[in-house]
N, C-alpha and C positions, 0 to 999 in steps of 0.2 A: 433698574429696568434696562433692557438692552438698547443699543443704539437705535434711534428712530429712523435714521437714514442709512440705507444699504451702502456697501463699499464701492460698487461699480456702477457705471452708467446704465448698462442693461438691467441690472437688478433694480435700480431706481425706477426705470420705465415699467418693469413688470409690477413692482409694488404700487406705483401710481395707478396703473390700469386696474389692478386688483382692488384698490381702495374705491375707485369710482364704481366699478362693477358691483362690489358688495354693498355700497350705499343703495344702489337700485334693488339688490336682493333684500336689504333691510326693509325697504318700503313694502315690497311684496310679501315677505314673510310675516310682517306685522299686521297688514291690513288686506292682503289678497283675498282671503276667504270672505271677509266682510264686504269687499267691493262686489264680488259676484252675487252675494246673497242680498245685500242691502241696496246697492246701486243698480245692478242688472236684474234683480228680483228673480234669480234662479233658485229653485228649491235646494235646500241644503243637501238632500239625498243625491241630487244630480251633480252638485259640486263635488261631493265625496267620491262619487263614481268616476267623474272625470279625472280627478287627481289620482285615483288609483290606476286607471287606464294609462294615464300619462307616465306614471312611475314605471309600469311594466314596459312600455314602449322605450323608455330611456335606457333600460338595461341593455338592449341590443345595440342601440346607437353608440353608446360609450366605447365599446370594443372596436366597432368599425371606424369611428373617428380617431381613436388612438392608433390603429394600424395605418390609417391614411396619413396621420401626422409623422409616423416613422418613415414612410415611403415618399412623402412629398415635403414641401417646405412647411415646417410646423407652425411658424408664425402666421402664415397665410391661412392655414386650416383653422387655427384658433380664432383669428379675426373673423372668419366666415361664421363660426358658431356664435360669436357675439352679435354680428349683424342679423343673423336669423333670429336670435333671441330678442333683439330690439324690435324687429318687424312683427314677430309673433306677439310680443307684449303690447305693441301698438294696436294689434287686432283685438285686444281685450275691450277696446272702446265700442266694438260692434258685437260683443259676445252676449247678446240678450236672448239668444236661442241656443238650445242644447248643442246642435251640431257645430255651430260657430265656436262655442266654448270648448268643445272637445278638440276641434282642430287647432285652435290657438294654444290651449294649455298643453296639448301633447307636443306641439312644435317648440314651445318655450322651454318645457321641462327637458325634452330631448336635447335641445341646444345647450342647456346648462350642463347636463351630464357629458355631452360630447366635448364641451369646452374644457372640462376638468381633465379629461383624458388627453386631449390635443395639447394642453399646456405642459404636460409632463416632459416631453423632449426639450421644451424651452427651458424648464427649470433645470434639467440635467445638464444642459450646455452652459447656461449662464448662471447657475446657482453657486459657483465657486468651488472650493475644495471639497465641501460636503453639501451637495444639493439638499440632503435631508434637513440640514439645519436651516437653509434658506426657506424650505417648505414650512418649517415651524414658524419662521418669521412671518411668512405670508398668512398663516393662520391667525397670528396676532393682529395683523393688518385687517384681515377679514372681520374680526370681532369689532374693531374700531369702525369699519365701514357699516356693518349691520347696525351698530348702535346709533350712528348718525342717521341712517335711513329710518330707524325705528322712531327717532324724534319727529321726523317729518310725518311719518305715518300716524303718530299720536295726534298731531294737529288735525289730520284728515278725519280720523275717527271721532275726535271731539266735535268737529264741525258737522259731520254727518250728512252733508249736502251732496247732491249729484255732481255739482261742479268741483267740489273738493276732491271727491273720489276720482273724477276724470283728470284732475290736475296731478293726482298721485300716479296714475297710469302714464301720463305724459312724462313726468319726472323719471319714472322707471325706464321708459323707452330711451330717453335722452342719456341716462346713465350708461346703459349698455352700449349705445352707439358711440358715446365719448370714450368708453373703455376700449372699443375696437380702434378708434382713431388714434389713440395714444400709442398703439403698437407700431405705427409707422416709424416711430423713433427707435424701435428695437432692431438691432442687427438681425439679418436673416439666420435661420437655423438650417444648414444644409442637411439633407437626409443621410442617415448612416446606411451604407450598402447592406442589402439583405444577404444572409448566408444560406447555404443549402438546407433543404429540409422542408417540411410542410409550412404553408403560409400561416395558419392559425396555431402557432406553436404554444401560445399561452393557454389555449383551451385544452391542449394535450399534456400540459405540465401538471400532473396530479399532485405533487407536493405543494406547488404554488396554489393550486385550487383548494387544497386542504387548509392552507394558511389563510386564504381568502374567506373560507367558511368560518374559521376561528374569529377573524376580524369582524365578519358579518354578525355573528352572535354577540360579540362584544359591543358592536355599534348600536345595538338596541338601547344601550345606556344613554345615547343622545336624546331619546324620547322620554326618559325618566323625568328630566327637568321640564320639558315642554308639554307633556301629557299627564304622566302619573302624579307628579307632585301637585300641579295646579288642581286637578280633580280631587285629590285627597284633601288638600287644604280646604276646599269649598265644602265638601261633603262630610268630612269626618273630624274636623278640628274647629276650634273657636278662634283661630288666628285670623287677623284682618285680611281681607282679600287683597289689599295693597301689597301684602307680602309676596304675592306672585311676581310682581314686577321687581321686588327687592331681590328675590332669588336669582332672577336673570341678570340683574346688575352685578351681584356678587360674582356669579359665574363668569360673566364677560370681563370684569375687571381683572380677575385672577388669570384668565387666559391671556389677556393683553400683556400683563406684567411678567408672567412666568413661563409662557410656552417656549420661547427661545431658550431660556436658561435650562429648562428641563430637557429640551432637545439636544443641547450640547453634551449632556451627560449620557445620552443614549447613542453611542457612536459605533456600534457593531451589531450584527445579528444576535449575538449572545446577549448583549445588553438589551436589545429589543425584546427578546424572549423573557428576560427577567422583568422588564417593565410591564409586559402583559400580565404576568403573574401578580405583581404588586397592584396593578390596576384592578384586577378581579377582586382582590382582597379589600381594596378601598371601596369598591361598589357594594361588597357584602356588608361592610360596616355601615355605609350610608343607608342601604336598604333596611338595616336593622334599626336605625335611629328614627326614620320617618314615621313608622306606625306608632311609635311611642308617643307622638304628639296628639294622638286621639284621646279625648277624655281628660286632657290636662288644661289648666288655666291658659289664657291667651298668651301671657308672657312666656310661659314654659313651652308652649307650642312653637312660638316664634324662635326661641333659643334652640330647641331641638331641630327644627327644620333648617335654620341657618347653619347650624353645625353640620348637619347631614349634607347640605349643599357644598360647604367647603370641602368636606371629605370626598364627596362625589367629584368635585372639580379637580382635586389632586389626582384621583384615578383617571379622569378624562385627560389630563395633561400627559400622564404616563401612556395611556392608550393611544392617543394621537401621535405622540413622538415615536412609539414603537411601530405604528403603522407606517409612518414616514420612512423610518430607517429600513424596515424589512421590505416594503414594497419596492423601494429603489434598489437596495443592495442586492436583492435576489432577481432583479429583472435584467436580462441581457441588454447591453447598450443599443443593439440594432433593433430592438423591439420594445423600447421603453413605453411608448404610447399604448401599444397593444396590451402589455402586461399591466400597466396601471389602469387601463380600461377594464380588464378582467378583475383586478383587485377592487375596483369600485362596485362590482356586482354585490359584494357582501354588504356594503353600506346601503346600496340601493334596495336590496331585499329587506334590510332592517327598517329602512324608511317606509316601505310598503306594508310590512306585516307587524312591525314593532308596536305601533299604537294599539292595535287590536289585542295583541298578546298582553301588553301591560294593563290595559283596561280590564281584561278578563281576570288576570291574576291579582293585581294590586287593588283594583276598585271592586270588581265582582266578588272575589274571594275574601278580600280584606287583609287583615294583618298576616295570616299565614302566607298569602300570596306574595307579600313583600319579602318574606324570608325565602320563599322559593325563588323569587327573582334574584335576590342577592346570591343565593347558592348557585344559580345558573351562571352568573358572571364569575364567581370564584372558581368553579370547576372548569370553565372555559379558559380562564387565566392559567390554571394549573396545567391544562392540556397544551397550552401554547408552546412551551419549550420542546415538547416532543415533535410538534408540527414543524417548528423551526429547524430542529436537528435533521429531520427528514428532508426538508427543503435545501438545507446546506449541503447534504450529501449529493443532491441532484444538481447543485450549483456550487462546485468546489471553489470557484473563484470569487464567491460572494464576499462582501465586506471589504473589497479592495478598491472601490471606486475612489479615484483621486481627481484632482483638477486636470491632470494631464489626460486621463481617460475621458473625462466629461467634456473637455473642450477640444480634443483632437479632431480636426476635420478629416473626412475620408480622403483617400489618396486622390490627388489631382484636383481637389477642391481648395481654393485659397481660403485663408482665415477671414472671418468677418472683419471688415474694416481695413484689410490690408490692401 
C-alpha cells in the first residue's frame, strides 16, 4: 500500500482537508435521500426532481468557479465553496418544504462541483512533480473518508429517529466547515497571469471537449456499482441482500490500496489513452459476468457478482488514473481551473443521466442490456486513443508538466513561504 502520509506540508494539509470533507460526503451519500424522505417527509418524486435540478445547475457553476480560481487566489475560492456547502447543508434542517429543499440542495451540490474545479490549481501547484499522482492519492483518501462517513450514517439509518437524522446533518455541516478551516494552514496559490485570447478558452477547445465527452460516457460506470448491480441483485438473483454492502466494501478497499499504484504507471497522455482502452475492456467483462448470476444458486450468484465487482474496480482504477493524467496534462497552466471545470462536465452529465440509462438497459431490458452496456464502455475505450491523439495535436506541449512548471510563481510574485 502507498505511503499514508504525503511528502510535503501543503500536501498533508490538502489531504487532511479532503479526508474531513469526504467524511461529510460519506454521511450525505449514504443517508441523504433517506433524511429528506423519512425525516423531512418529502415525496420521493420531489427529492428526485430536486437532485436532478441541482445536478444541472452544478454543471455551469463548476466552470465559473474554476475560471475564478485561475484568476484569483485559488485557496480562498476553494475555501468559500466549502463554507457555502456547509451553510447549505445546515439549511437541510429547514428543508421540509419543496422550495427550501430545492434552494439548499442546489446550493450544496453546486458548491461541491465548484470546489472540485477550484481545487485543481491548488493540486497543480502543491501536488509535487506529478500532480496527477497526488490526485490519485486524494482519490484513495476520498474512499477512506466516505467509508468512515458511511459508518456514521449507518448508525443514523439504524436508529431512524428525527434527532438521529438531524445529528447527521449537523455532523455533515461541521465536516465541511472544518475542511475549510484547515485550509488556513495551506500556503496561498498566486494566480497565473492570463494570456491573450478569449476568456472561455476551454469551451472553445474542441479536442478537449471531445475528450471530456469520452470520459463522460465512461463515467457512467460509477453508477453500475451504486444503481445497476444493487437493483439486479434484488430483482434477478438469489444472492443475499447483504451482498450489496459487500460489493461496496470490496470496491472501496481496492481503490484505497491500489489507486496510487495504478496512477504511477499512467504517466503520459499516451499511457492514459491505453488505460481508457483497458478500462473499457474490463467493464465489458464485468458487465458480461453480472447477468450470469441470474437463475443460479445463491453461492454461485455471490461468486459471480464479487468477481464482476473486482474486474469492474480494476477498470475503474484505470479509468480514474487516465482521467487524472489527461485532464491535467492537456490543460494549459494558466487555465487549469477552467479546463478541469469543463472536464467535470462529462462526469456531471453521467451523474445526471447515467442512472436512468442503466435502469433502462440493465434492469428494464435485462441480460441483453448488460451486454449492450458493456459494449458501450468497450467501444468508448477503443475510441479514446483517437480522441487523445487529436487533443495532443492541439496541445503539443502536453505531457511535459514538471515540478518546476507546476510550482513556478508568476513574474514578480514571491514564492509561498519565502
